[in-house]
C-alpha positions in Angstrom: 6.7 -4.3 35.1 9.8 -4.1 32.3 8.7 -5.7 28.4 11.4 -6.9 26.2 12.3 -4.2 22.9 10.7 -6.9 20.9 7.3 -6.5 22.8 7.5 -2.8 23.2 7.8 -2.9 18.9 4.6 -4.8 19.0 2.6 -2.9 21.9 3.6 0.5 19.9 2.6 -1.0 16.2 -0.7 -1.7 17.8 -1.6 1.4 19.1 -0.8 2.6 15.2 -3.6 0.1 14.1 -0.9 -2.3 12.7 -2.5 -5.2 11.4 -0.1 -6.8 8.9 3.6 -7.2 8.9 5.6 -8.5 5.5 8.9 -10.3 6.2 11.4 -12.5 6.4 13.1 -13.8 9.9 17.0 -13.4 10.4 19.1 -13.2 13.4 18.4 -10.2 14.9 15.0 -10.2 14.7 14.5 -13.1 16.3 13.3 -11.8 19.6 10.2 -9.6 17.6 9.4 -13.1 16.2 9.4 -14.9 19.2 7.1 -12.2 20.4 5.2 -12.1 17.1 4.0 -15.8 17.9 1.4 -15.7 20.2 0.7 -12.0 18.7 -3.4 -11.8 17.9 -3.7 -8.7 16.8 -0.7 -8.6 13.7 -1.0 -10.7 11.0 2.9 -11.8 9.4 2.9 -12.5 6.3 6.2 -14.6 5.2 8.1 -13.7 2.4 10.9 -15.4 0.3 13.3 -12.3 0.1 13.0 -9.2 1.9 12.9 -7.6 -1.3 10.1 -9.1 -1.8 8.7 -7.8 2.4 9.6 -4.3 1.1 7.3 -4.5 -1.8 4.4 -6.2 -0.8 4.2 -3.7 2.1 4.1 -1.0 -0.3 1.7 -2.8 -2.5 -0.6 -3.0 0.6 0.1 0.3 1.5 -1.5 1.6 -2.2 -4.6 -0.6 -2.0 -5.6 -0.2 1.4 -4.1 3.7 2.1 -2.8 2.0 5.8 0.4 2.0 6.4 2.3 -0.8 5.0 4.8 -2.4 7.3 8.0 -4.5 6.7 10.8 -6.0 8.2 14.3 -7.7 7.7 17.4 -9.1 9.4 20.5 -6.8 9.6 22.9 -6.5 6.9 22.1 -7.8 3.3 18.5 -8.5 4.7 18.5 -4.3 5.7 19.9 -3.4 2.0 17.5 -5.9 0.5 14.8 -3.5 0.9 16.4 -0.4 -0.2 14.8 -1.0 -3.7 10.9 -0.9 -2.0 11.7 2.2 0.2 13.0 4.3 -2.6 9.9 3.5 -4.7 7.3 3.9 -1.8 9.3 7.2 -0.6 9.5 8.7 -4.1 5.6 7.8 -4.8 4.7 9.3 -1.3 3.2 5.7 -0.1 3.2 5.6 3.7 5.8 2.5 4.5 7.8 1.6 7.7 11.1 -0.6 7.6 11.9 -2.4 10.3 15.6 -3.6 10.2 17.5 -5.4 12.7 21.1 -4.5 13.4 24.2 -5.6 15.4 24.3 -4.6 19.0 25.1 -1.1 19.8 28.8 -2.6 21.5 29.4 -4.0 18.4 28.6 -1.2 16.1 31.4 0.4 13.7 33.7 -2.5 14.8 32.9 -4.3 10.7 30.9 -7.1 13.0 29.1 -9.8 11.2 26.2 -8.8 9.2 26.8 -4.7 10.4 25.6 -2.2 7.9 24.9 1.5 8.2 21.1 0.8 7.1 20.2 4.2 8.8 22.9 5.7 6.6 22.5 4.4 3.4 18.8 4.9 3.2 18.6 8.3 4.7 18.2 10.5 1.6 15.0 7.9 0.7 13.0 7.7 4.3 11.5 10.9 5.8 12.6 9.8 9.3 15.4 7.2 10.1 16.2 5.5 13.5 19.1 3.9 14.9 17.2 2.3 18.6 19.8 2.2 20.8 17.8 1.3 24.0 14.5 -0.4 23.9 13.0 1.9 26.1 13.4 4.6 22.9 11.1 2.6 20.7 6.9 3.6 21.9 8.3 7.2 21.1 10.1 6.4 18.1 7.9 4.5 16.5 5.0 6.9 17.2 7.3 9.4 15.6 7.9 7.4 12.5 4.2 7.2 11.6 3.9 10.9 11.5 
């Protein structure tokens, strides 16, 4: 049975013992939020700004010793996570930031809310991925946690 990319993401996060995701929904992440709606093992904490989601994930990791996870939509939503990502990176805090992106057929075409978030965050992340196939999600999530 084939599962959606959103469901593959949530199943992969559960395997890594993720209990909380901080975030703010947007168009490119709505499939993930749809999958989260019925999810019992992962709690979503809605923030009022993507930057708050990033800093909340950082604070969660510092307070609990677990990996903090945050999520933002594509474009400006993703760039709003940059300060929190940099802060966590500089202090060696384990944090996973998940962002939306335009469809692969629209990459490099100056599409609405397209931004090279992988390029922007490359200097401030241990690992950095642009997922182009849903089937790659489990492998990428596992690698991102180690």
